[in-house]
LUMKETI-400228 format. One record per residue (C-alpha): residue in three letters; residue number from 1; x, y, z. Coordinates in nm, 2 decimals, decimal comma, padded with zeros to 4 digits. Last residue first. Layout:
! residues N
+-----+-----+--------+--------+--------+
!   r !   k !     px !     py !     pz !
+-----+-----+--------+--------+--------+
! ALA ! NUM !      X !      Y !      Z !
...
+-----+-----+--------+--------+--------+
***
This chain:
! residues 386
+-----+-----+--------+--------+--------+
!   r !   k !     px !     py !     pz !
+-----+-----+--------+--------+--------+
! LYS ! 386 !  15,08 !  12,21 !  18,93 !
! LEU ! 385 !  14,84 !  12,04 !  19,18 !
! THR ! 384 !  15,09 !  11,79 !  19,32 !
! CYS ! 383 !  14,93 !  11,39 !  19,34 !
! VAL ! 382 !  14,75 !  11,14 !  19,53 !
! GLN ! 381 !  14,44 !  10,95 !  19,31 !
! THR ! 380 !  14,39 !  10,64 !  19,47 !
! GLY ! 379 !  14,05 !  10,70 !  19,63 !
! ALA ! 378 !  13,83 !  10,72 !  19,98 !
! SER ! 377 !  14,14 !  10,56 !  20,19 !
! GLU ! 376 !  14,18 !  10,22 !  20,37 !
! THR ! 375 !  14,28 !  10,15 !  20,64 !
! LYS ! 374 !  13,93 !  09,93 !  20,80 !
! TYR ! 373 !  13,65 !  10,01 !  20,66 !
! PRO ! 372 !  13,43 !  09,77 !  20,68 !
! TYR ! 371 !  13,19 !  09,63 !  20,41 !
! ALA ! 370 !  13,03 !  09,31 !  20,47 !
! LYS ! 369 !  12,97 !  09,54 !  20,87 !
! LEU ! 368 !  12,86 !  09,87 !  20,70 !
! ILE ! 367 !  12,61 !  09,70 !  20,43 !
! LYS ! 366 !  12,47 !  09,51 !  20,75 !
! LYS ! 365 !  12,45 !  09,85 !  20,96 !
! LYS ! 364 !  12,24 !  10,00 !  20,61 !
! PHE ! 363 !  12,02 !  09,75 !  20,58 !
! VAL ! 362 !  11,91 !  09,82 !  20,90 !
! ALA ! 361 !  11,85 !  10,12 !  20,93 !
! TRP ! 360 !  11,68 !  10,20 !  20,58 !
! LYS ! 359 !  11,44 !  09,95 !  20,71 !
! GLY ! 358 !  11,10 !  10,17 !  20,68 !
! LYS ! 357 !  10,95 !  10,04 !  20,37 !
! GLU ! 356 !  11,09 !  10,31 !  20,14 !
! ILE ! 355 !  11,40 !  10,34 !  20,27 !
! ALA ! 354 !  11,51 !  09,93 !  20,24 !
! ASP ! 353 !  11,32 !  09,95 !  19,93 !
! ARG ! 352 !  11,54 !  10,24 !  19,78 !
! ILE ! 351 !  11,88 !  10,10 !  19,94 !
! GLY ! 350 !  11,81 !  09,76 !  19,84 !
! GLN ! 349 !  11,79 !  09,89 !  19,47 !
! MET ! 348 !  12,14 !  09,98 !  19,50 !
! PHE ! 347 !  12,32 !  09,72 !  19,60 !
! ARG ! 346 !  12,09 !  09,54 !  19,34 !
! GLN ! 345 !  12,19 !  09,75 !  19,12 !
! MET ! 344 !  12,60 !  09,73 !  19,22 !
! PHE ! 343 !  12,59 !  09,34 !  19,23 !
! MET ! 342 !  12,48 !  09,35 !  18,86 !
! LEU ! 341 !  12,79 !  09,53 !  18,79 !
! ASN ! 340 !  13,02 !  09,37 !  19,00 !
! HIS ! 339 !  12,92 !  09,11 !  18,89 !
! MET ! 338 !  12,89 !  09,18 !  18,49 !
! SER ! 337 !  13,34 !  09,35 !  18,62 !
! ALA ! 336 !  13,36 !  08,96 !  18,66 !
! LEU ! 335 !  13,25 !  08,81 !  18,36 !
! ARG ! 334 !  13,43 !  09,07 !  18,13 !
! LYS ! 333 !  13,75 !  09,03 !  18,29 !
! GLY ! 332 !  13,74 !  08,69 !  18,28 !
! GLU ! 331 !  13,61 !  08,69 !  17,91 !
! PRO ! 330 !  13,95 !  08,93 !  17,85 !
! ASN ! 329 !  14,19 !  08,62 !  18,05 !
! ASN ! 328 !  14,50 !  08,76 !  18,27 !
! ASN ! 327 !  14,53 !  08,36 !  18,32 !
! LYS ! 326 !  14,46 !  08,47 !  18,69 !
! LEU ! 325 !  14,17 !  08,54 !  18,60 !
! LEU ! 324 !  14,04 !  08,29 !  18,36 !
! PHE ! 323 !  14,09 !  08,01 !  18,62 !
! ASN ! 322 !  14,00 !  08,16 !  18,96 !
! ILE ! 321 !  13,70 !  08,27 !  18,68 !
! PHE ! 320 !  13,64 !  07,89 !  18,58 !
! SER ! 319 !  13,70 !  07,76 !  19,00 !
! ARG ! 318 !  13,39 !  07,97 !  19,12 !
! SER ! 317 !  13,23 !  07,80 !  18,88 !
! HIS ! 316 !  13,00 !  07,96 !  18,57 !
! ASN ! 315 !  12,64 !  07,99 !  18,40 !
! LYS ! 314 !  12,42 !  08,15 !  18,65 !
! CYS ! 313 !  12,68 !  08,36 !  18,89 !
! LEU ! 312 !  12,85 !  08,46 !  18,53 !
! GLU ! 311 !  12,56 !  08,57 !  18,38 !
! CYS ! 310 !  12,47 !  08,78 !  18,67 !
! ASN ! 309 !  12,12 !  08,64 !  18,84 !
! CYS ! 308 !  12,27 !  08,66 !  19,20 !
! THR ! 307 !  12,17 !  08,51 !  19,47 !
! LYS ! 306 !  12,40 !  08,17 !  19,50 !
! ASP ! 305 !  12,71 !  08,39 !  19,43 !
! VAL ! 304 !  13,05 !  08,32 !  19,30 !
! PRO ! 303 !  12,88 !  08,00 !  19,19 !
! GLU ! 302 !  12,98 !  07,68 !  19,31 !
! LYS ! 301 !  13,22 !  07,46 !  19,20 !
! SER ! 300 !  13,55 !  07,54 !  19,36 !
! PHE ! 299 !  13,87 !  07,40 !  19,26 !
! ARG ! 298 !  14,03 !  07,70 !  19,22 !
! ASN ! 297 !  13,84 !  07,89 !  19,49 !
! PRO ! 296 !  13,97 !  07,76 !  19,81 !
! GLY ! 295 !  14,34 !  07,90 !  19,67 !
! LYS ! 294 !  14,23 !  08,26 !  19,67 !
! LEU ! 293 !  14,19 !  08,42 !  19,35 !
! ILE ! 292 !  13,83 !  08,51 !  19,35 !
! ASP ! 291 !  13,84 !  08,74 !  19,67 !
! ILE ! 290 !  13,47 !  08,77 !  19,77 !
! LYS ! 289 !  13,41 !  09,11 !  19,95 !
! GLY ! 288 !  13,11 !  09,14 !  20,16 !
! ASP ! 287 !  12,86 !  08,97 !  20,31 !
! PHE ! 286 !  12,57 !  09,15 !  20,05 !
! SER ! 285 !  12,85 !  09,05 !  19,76 !
! PHE ! 284 !  13,14 !  09,22 !  19,55 !
! LEU ! 283 !  13,40 !  09,02 !  19,32 !
! THR ! 282 !  13,81 !  09,15 !  19,42 !
! GLY ! 281 !  13,90 !  08,92 !  19,14 !
! HIS ! 280 !  14,23 !  09,20 !  18,99 !
! ARG ! 279 !  13,90 !  09,27 !  18,73 !
! ALA ! 278 !  13,66 !  09,32 !  18,97 !
! ASN ! 277 !  13,80 !  09,55 !  19,20 !
! GLN ! 276 !  13,82 !  09,83 !  18,85 !
! THR ! 275 !  13,49 !  09,69 !  18,78 !
! PRO ! 274 !  13,33 !  09,83 !  19,09 !
! TYR ! 273 !  13,56 !  10,13 !  19,18 !
! ILE ! 272 !  13,51 !  10,29 !  18,87 !
! SER ! 271 !  13,31 !  10,52 !  19,02 !
! ASP ! 270 !  13,00 !  10,71 !  18,98 !
! PHE ! 269 !  12,76 !  10,82 !  19,25 !
! CYS ! 268 !  12,33 !  10,97 !  19,26 !
! ASP ! 267 !  12,10 !  11,06 !  19,55 !
! CYS ! 266 !  12,30 !  11,20 !  19,84 !
! GLY ! 265 !  12,12 !  11,29 !  20,16 !
! LEU ! 264 !  12,35 !  11,26 !  20,45 !
! ASP ! 263 !  12,28 !  10,85 !  20,48 !
! VAL ! 262 !  12,26 !  10,82 !  20,11 !
! LEU ! 261 !  12,61 !  10,88 !  20,18 !
! ASN ! 260 !  12,71 !  10,70 !  20,47 !
! VAL ! 259 !  12,58 !  10,43 !  20,23 !
! ILE ! 258 !  12,77 !  10,46 !  19,93 !
! ASP ! 257 !  13,08 !  10,47 !  20,13 !
! ALA ! 256 !  12,99 !  10,14 !  20,28 !
! PRO ! 255 !  12,90 !  09,99 !  19,91 !
! ASN ! 254 !  13,20 !  10,19 !  19,77 !
! GLY ! 253 !  13,21 !  10,38 !  19,43 !
! VAL ! 252 !  13,29 !  10,71 !  19,51 !
! GLY ! 251 !  13,37 !  10,98 !  19,20 !
! MET ! 250 !  13,14 !  11,23 !  19,23 !
! VAL ! 249 !  12,90 !  11,31 !  19,48 !
! TYR ! 248 !  12,57 !  11,40 !  19,25 !
! LYS ! 247 !  12,28 !  11,53 !  19,47 !
! ILE ! 246 !  11,93 !  11,65 !  19,35 !
! LYS ! 245 !  11,77 !  11,97 !  19,39 !
! ASP ! 244 !  11,48 !  11,95 !  19,63 !
! GLU ! 243 !  11,66 !  11,95 !  19,95 !
! ASP ! 242 !  11,82 !  12,33 !  19,84 !
! ILE ! 241 !  12,26 !  12,23 !  19,89 !
! GLU ! 240 !  12,43 !  12,41 !  20,17 !
! SER ! 239 !  12,42 !  12,11 !  20,38 !
! GLN ! 238 !  12,55 !  11,92 !  20,12 !
! ALA ! 237 !  12,85 !  12,08 !  20,16 !
! ALA ! 236 !  12,96 !  12,05 !  20,48 !
! LYS ! 235 !  12,83 !  11,66 !  20,52 !
! VAL ! 234 !  13,04 !  11,66 !  20,15 !
! ALA ! 233 !  13,39 !  11,72 !  20,29 !
! MET ! 232 !  13,40 !  11,57 !  20,64 !
! LEU ! 231 !  13,26 !  11,25 !  20,46 !
! MET ! 230 !  13,58 !  11,24 !  20,21 !
! GLU ! 229 !  13,80 !  11,39 !  20,53 !
! GLU ! 228 !  13,65 !  11,10 !  20,76 !
! ARG ! 227 !  13,74 !  10,83 !  20,48 !
! THR ! 226 !  14,07 !  10,96 !  20,47 !
! GLU ! 225 !  14,20 !  11,10 !  20,11 !
! GLY ! 224 !  14,39 !  11,03 !  19,83 !
! VAL ! 223 !  14,16 !  11,16 !  19,54 !
! ALA ! 222 !  13,80 !  11,00 !  19,67 !
! VAL ! 221 !  13,66 !  11,35 !  19,67 !
! GLY ! 220 !  13,69 !  11,65 !  19,41 !
! GLY ! 219 !  13,31 !  11,66 !  19,33 !
! ILE ! 218 !  13,04 !  11,81 !  19,52 !
! ALA ! 217 !  12,79 !  11,80 !  19,21 !
! VAL ! 216 !  12,48 !  12,01 !  19,21 !
! GLY ! 215 !  12,15 !  11,89 !  18,98 !
! ASP ! 214 !  11,94 !  12,12 !  18,73 !
! PHE ! 213 !  12,22 !  12,39 !  18,74 !
! ASN ! 212 !  12,03 !  12,78 !  18,77 !
! LEU ! 211 !  12,31 !  12,92 !  19,00 !
! SER ! 210 !  12,30 !  12,96 !  19,44 !
! ASN ! 209 !  12,33 !  12,63 !  19,44 !
! ILE ! 208 !  12,69 !  12,62 !  19,34 !
! TYR ! 207 !  12,75 !  12,95 !  19,56 !
! LYS ! 206 !  12,63 !  12,78 !  19,87 !
! ALA ! 205 !  12,83 !  12,46 !  19,76 !
! SER ! 204 !  13,17 !  12,64 !  19,70 !
! GLU ! 203 !  13,13 !  12,84 !  20,07 !
! LYS ! 202 !  13,02 !  12,51 !  20,24 !
! ARG ! 201 !  13,34 !  12,33 !  20,04 !
! LEU ! 200 !  13,54 !  12,62 !  20,14 !
! ASP ! 199 !  13,45 !  12,64 !  20,47 !
! GLU ! 198 !  13,52 !  12,24 !  20,56 !
! TYR ! 197 !  13,83 !  12,20 !  20,41 !
! PHE ! 196 !  13,90 !  11,98 !  20,25 !
! CYS ! 195 !  13,97 !  12,01 !  19,86 !
! GLY ! 194 !  13,66 !  12,32 !  19,84 !
! GLN ! 193 !  13,49 !  12,18 !  19,54 !
! SER ! 192 !  13,10 !  12,22 !  19,37 !
! ILE ! 191 !  12,96 !  12,06 !  19,01 !
! GLY ! 190 !  12,71 !  12,26 !  18,82 !
! PHE ! 189 !  12,46 !  12,02 !  18,65 !
! VAL ! 188 !  12,36 !  12,06 !  18,36 !
! LYS ! 187 !  11,99 !  11,92 !  18,13 !
! GLN ! 186 !  12,02 !  11,89 !  17,82 !
! LYS ! 185 !  11,69 !  11,97 !  17,56 !
! HIS ! 184 !  11,86 !  11,90 !  17,19 !
! LYS ! 183 !  11,67 !  12,15 !  16,91 !
! SER ! 182 !  11,97 !  12,39 !  17,10 !
! ASP ! 181 !  11,96 !  12,80 !  17,08 !
! LYS ! 180 !  12,26 !  12,87 !  17,36 !
! LYS ! 179 !  12,16 !  13,10 !  17,57 !
! GLU ! 178 !  12,12 !  12,96 !  17,83 !
! HIS ! 177 !  12,38 !  12,75 !  17,81 !
! TYR ! 176 !  12,63 !  13,03 !  17,79 !
! ASP ! 175 !  12,51 !  13,18 !  18,10 !
! ILE ! 174 !  12,53 !  12,81 !  18,29 !
! ALA ! 173 !  12,94 !  12,79 !  18,20 !
! LYS ! 172 !  13,03 !  13,15 !  18,20 !
! LYS ! 171 !  12,89 !  13,09 !  18,64 !
! ALA ! 170 !  13,03 !  12,73 !  18,63 !
! TRP ! 169 !  13,37 !  12,84 !  18,47 !
! ARG ! 168 !  13,40 !  13,17 !  18,76 !
! HIS ! 167 !  13,34 !  12,90 !  19,06 !
! THR ! 166 !  13,55 !  12,61 !  18,92 !
! ASN ! 165 !  13,81 !  12,91 !  18,91 !
! GLU ! 164 !  13,74 !  13,05 !  19,24 !
! MET ! 163 !  13,74 !  12,67 !  19,40 !
! SER ! 162 !  14,09 !  12,58 !  19,26 !
! THR ! 161 !  14,21 !  12,93 !  19,42 !
! LYS ! 160 !  14,07 !  12,80 !  19,75 !
! ALA ! 159 !  14,22 !  12,48 !  19,76 !
! GLN ! 158 !  14,58 !  12,61 !  19,58 !
! GLU ! 157 !  14,52 !  12,93 !  19,91 !
! TYR ! 156 !  14,45 !  12,60 !  20,16 !
! THR ! 155 !  14,76 !  12,38 !  20,04 !
! VAL ! 154 !  14,68 !  12,07 !  19,85 !
! ASN ! 153 !  14,72 !  11,73 !  19,92 !
! ALA ! 152 !  14,39 !  11,60 !  19,87 !
! PRO ! 151 !  14,41 !  11,71 !  19,42 !
! ALA ! 150 !  14,25 !  12,08 !  19,33 !
! LEU ! 149 !  13,93 !  12,01 !  19,06 !
! ASP ! 148 !  13,92 !  12,27 !  18,88 !
! ASP ! 147 !  13,56 !  12,25 !  18,67 !
! LEU ! 146 !  13,43 !  12,25 !  18,36 !
! VAL ! 145 !  13,06 !  12,14 !  18,37 !
! MET ! 144 !  12,90 !  11,81 !  18,35 !
! ALA ! 143 !  12,60 !  11,79 !  18,15 !
! VAL ! 142 !  12,29 !  11,57 !  18,15 !
! ASP ! 141 !  12,12 !  11,39 !  17,85 !
! SER ! 140 !  12,43 !  11,39 !  17,70 !
! GLN ! 139 !  12,37 !  11,52 !  17,27 !
! ILE ! 138 !  12,75 !  11,48 !  17,16 !
! ILE ! 137 !  12,71 !  11,82 !  16,98 !
! LEU ! 136 !  12,60 !  11,94 !  17,32 !
! ALA ! 135 !  12,86 !  11,82 !  17,50 !
! THR ! 134 !  13,11 !  11,94 !  17,35 !
! ASP ! 133 !  12,96 !  12,36 !  17,32 !
! MET ! 132 !  12,85 !  12,30 !  17,65 !
! VAL ! 131 !  13,31 !  12,23 !  17,74 !
! LYS ! 130 !  13,37 !  12,51 !  17,46 !
! GLU ! 129 !  13,21 !  12,75 !  17,72 !
! PRO ! 128 !  13,39 !  12,66 !  17,97 !
! THR ! 127 !  13,67 !  12,70 !  17,82 !
! MET ! 126 !  13,94 !  12,36 !  17,69 !
! VAL ! 125 !  14,22 !  12,49 !  17,51 !
! HIS ! 124 !  14,34 !  12,17 !  17,36 !
! VAL ! 123 !  14,72 !  12,11 !  17,31 !
! GLN ! 122 !  14,87 !  11,85 !  17,10 !
! ARG ! 121 !  15,11 !  11,52 !  17,15 !
! THR ! 120 !  14,92 !  11,33 !  16,91 !
! ALA ! 119 !  14,84 !  11,02 !  17,11 !
! PRO ! 118 !  14,87 !  11,18 !  17,52 !
! ASP ! 117 !  14,60 !  11,45 !  17,37 !
! LYS ! 116 !  14,76 !  11,75 !  17,58 !
! PHE ! 115 !  14,47 !  11,93 !  17,77 !
! HIS ! 114 !  14,48 !  12,37 !  17,92 !
! VAL ! 113 !  14,22 !  12,52 !  18,11 !
! ALA ! 112 !  14,06 !  12,78 !  18,12 !
! ARG ! 111 !  13,98 !  13,13 !  18,14 !
! LYS ! 110 !  14,14 !  13,19 !  18,49 !
! SER ! 109 !  14,45 !  12,98 !  18,39 !
! ARG ! 108 !  14,48 !  12,60 !  18,42 !
! GLN ! 107 !  14,83 !  12,41 !  18,26 !
! LEU ! 106 !  14,96 !  12,11 !  18,12 !
! PHE ! 105 !  14,69 !  11,79 !  18,19 !
! PHE ! 104 !  14,66 !  11,51 !  18,03 !
! GLY ! 103 !  15,03 !  11,35 !  18,05 !
! GLU ! 102 !  14,96 !  11,20 !  18,40 !
! ARG ! 101 !  14,57 !  11,26 !  18,55 !
! ILE ! 100 !  14,51 !  11,51 !  18,82 !
! MET !  99 !  14,32 !  11,74 !  18,56 !
! GLN !  98 !  14,22 !  11,45 !  18,36 !
! PHE !  97 !  13,88 !  11,48 !  18,72 !
! GLY !  96 !  13,79 !  11,79 !  18,51 !
! GLY !  95 !  13,74 !  11,59 !  18,19 !
! SER !  94 !  13,39 !  11,71 !  18,16 !
! ASP !  93 !  13,23 !  11,46 !  18,24 !
! THR !  92 !  12,90 !  11,36 !  18,00 !
! PHE !  91 !  12,60 !  11,17 !  18,14 !
! LEU !  90 !  12,40 !  10,93 !  17,98 !
! ILE !  89 !  12,05 !  10,81 !  18,00 !
! ASN !  88 !  11,89 !  10,52 !  17,90 !
! ASN !  87 !  11,93 !  10,47 !  17,48 !
! TYR !  86 !  12,22 !  10,30 !  17,42 !
! GLY !  85 !  12,34 !  10,23 !  17,10 !
! MET !  84 !  12,64 !  10,37 !  17,07 !
! PHE !  83 !  12,66 !  10,64 !  16,83 !
! ASN !  82 !  12,28 !  10,64 !  16,82 !
! HIS !  81 !  12,28 !  10,78 !  17,20 !
! ILE !  80 !  12,58 !  10,95 !  17,13 !
! GLY !  79 !  12,42 !  11,21 !  16,90 !
! LYS !  78 !  12,31 !  11,23 !  16,62 !
! SER !  77 !  12,53 !  10,95 !  16,44 !
! LYS !  76 !  12,69 !  11,22 !  16,19 !
! GLU !  75 !  12,73 !  11,47 !  16,44 !
! PHE !  74 !  12,84 !  11,27 !  16,73 !
! HIS !  73 !  13,09 !  11,11 !  16,48 !
! LYS !  72 !  13,21 !  11,47 !  16,39 !
! LEU !  71 !  13,30 !  11,53 !  16,77 !
! GLY !  70 !  13,62 !  11,36 !  16,73 !
! PRO !  69 !  13,67 !  10,94 !  16,79 !
! ASN !  68 !  13,90 !  11,04 !  16,98 !
! LEU !  67 !  13,99 !  11,40 !  17,14 !
! TYR !  66 !  13,59 !  11,54 !  17,19 !
! LEU !  65 !  13,55 !  11,13 !  17,33 !
! ILE !  64 !  13,81 !  11,17 !  17,59 !
! LEU !  63 !  13,71 !  11,56 !  17,63 !
! SER !  62 !  13,30 !  11,44 !  17,69 !
! ASN !  61 !  13,38 !  11,20 !  17,90 !
! VAL !  60 !  13,12 !  10,97 !  17,94 !
! ILE !  59 !  12,85 !  10,82 !  18,22 !
! LEU !  58 !  12,65 !  10,57 !  18,27 !
! THR !  57 !  12,20 !  10,55 !  18,35 !
! LYS !  56 !  11,91 !  10,32 !  18,31 !
! ILE !  55 !  12,13 !  09,95 !  18,36 !
! GLY !  54 !  11,93 !  09,71 !  18,27 !
! LEU !  53 !  12,23 !  09,44 !  18,32 !
! ARG !  52 !  12,14 !  09,34 !  17,94 !
! ASN !  51 !  12,16 !  09,74 !  17,86 !
! TYR !  50 !  12,49 !  09,76 !  18,03 !
! ASP !  49 !  12,62 !  09,48 !  17,84 !
! ALA !  48 !  12,57 !  09,54 !  17,56 !
! PRO !  47 !  12,69 !  09,92 !  17,57 !
! GLY !  46 !  13,03 !  09,78 !  17,64 !
! ILE !  45 !  13,20 !  09,59 !  17,91 !
! PHE !  44 !  13,63 !  09,47 !  17,89 !
! LYS !  43 !  13,69 !  09,84 !  18,04 !
! GLY !  42 !  13,48 !  10,03 !  18,03 !
! VAL !  41 !  13,27 !  10,17 !  17,70 !
! THR !  40 !  13,15 !  10,49 !  17,54 !
! LYS !  39 !  13,49 !  10,63 !  17,59 !
! THR !  38 !  13,44 !  10,68 !  17,95 !
! ALA !  37 !  13,16 !  10,39 !  18,07 !
! VAL !  36 !  13,17 !  10,48 !  18,37 !
! PRO !  35 !  12,94 !  10,26 !  18,55 !
! MET !  34 !  12,60 !  10,48 !  18,70 !
! PHE !  33 !  12,44 !  10,46 !  19,09 !
! PHE !  32 !  12,16 !  10,52 !  19,13 !
! PRO !  31 !  11,98 !  10,69 !  19,42 !
! THR !  30 !  11,74 !  10,77 !  19,31 !
! ASP !  29 !  11,47 !  10,57 !  19,08 !
! ALA !  28 !  11,60 !  10,69 !  18,66 !
! LYS !  27 !  11,37 !  10,83 !  18,43 !
! LYS !  26 !  11,40 !  10,89 !  18,05 !
! ASN !  25 !  11,12 !  11,12 !  17,88 !
! ASN !  24 !  11,46 !  11,38 !  17,81 !
! VAL !  23 !  11,54 !  11,38 !  18,15 !
! LYS !  22 !  11,42 !  11,30 !  18,46 !
! PHE !  21 !  11,49 !  11,16 !  18,82 !
! VAL !  20 !  11,31 !  11,02 !  19,08 !
! GLY !  19 !  11,31 !  11,03 !  19,46 !
! THR !  18 !  11,45 !  10,83 !  19,77 !
! ARG !  17 !  11,54 !  10,97 !  20,01 !
! ALA !  16 !  11,83 !  10,94 !  20,33 !
! LYS !  15 !  11,89 !  11,24 !  20,53 !
! SER !  14 !  11,82 !  11,06 !  20,87 !
! ASN !  13 !  11,65 !  11,08 !  21,21 !
! LYS !  12 !  11,33 !  11,02 !  20,97 !
! VAL !  11 !  11,36 !  10,83 !  20,66 !
! LYS !  10 !  11,19 !  11,02 !  20,33 !
! THR !   9 !  11,02 !  10,90 !  20,06 !
! LYS !   8 !  10,91 !  11,04 !  19,71 !
! ILE !   7 !  11,15 !  11,30 !  19,63 !
! SER !   6 !  11,16 !  11,47 !  19,28 !
! PHE !   5 !  11,42 !  11,59 !  19,07 !
! PRO !   4 !  11,39 !  11,70 !  18,67 !
! ASN !   3 !  11,34 !  12,10 !  18,81 !
! ASN !   2 !  11,24 !  12,31 !  18,56 !
! MET !   1 !  11,50 !  12,53 !  18,41 !
+-----+-----+--------+--------+--------+
***
């Protein structure tokens, strides 16, 4: 496979770098952040909003789309870009995250994962090959392979079993994809696992890196572990991945986490974190989080952020968004989500500028001061392995 990733600038005394990721005549500067558009839209925000914000990369969920609306919609539309009206880079996740979600996951085997459609109760068996076929029919630009995601609180043996399934499925997926005679050109990323055991993280990343993938993802973080565990897992994994491959940390959207992971040499990220926070009244700025529901904002005529050019900050006051969110108004949730996604765009551009202008250490220090960790964990999903 031709490498879709090229490095532009590296930082001395750090692994932080900028680069360019290219696929299907589209490109995105790295490091970049992908909003999560699970069903082609997020909650209260959709393709027209993503286009207005200038977002160059999104991730959708192939399992969810396979269930509803079903693959015929993508066949009839000649691909997801036409279906949803978004012409930039689209990743399809494989459904691995649904393995730790109530209502979806039934069981795993060495061959496949069994999921239950929460709406129809019908059981679907997803093999590595079926996941690749699904992504090709959807016509995403980048397909993530099926992986076995272990929650944070599993034993070493459970984590090793999940890792071995992930490796088995990754080999089957890439071999199958390479043999497919498809007109649609698609990049494929492998996913490393290993939970929060350093030796497993290294072993998994080394194996996935050895296969013929276009990029390597570090999965299974931001699932309820401590920040120290997350940083250990990512550091261990990325040390075994070739420098010239794009490195994707899945499920991370906290600005402090992102700058720490960029410092380790990671290139792209995705998460519901910015929009989830927005819907609950926490808005982002370069000075830190703003609790817009607090009393002082009730009658404030000031914009949320004077330096921001989003739809909310240009047109409305803190008082207005305070009123909308306190009344659970959908427009308030949309405006707040737009603001936080605009911040993520500005934030990632700030990262790239700081790296390229030799100001990375100063920028990193500023963000870590604005977004202190305190006692917040790296994720919220805590569950048991079935």
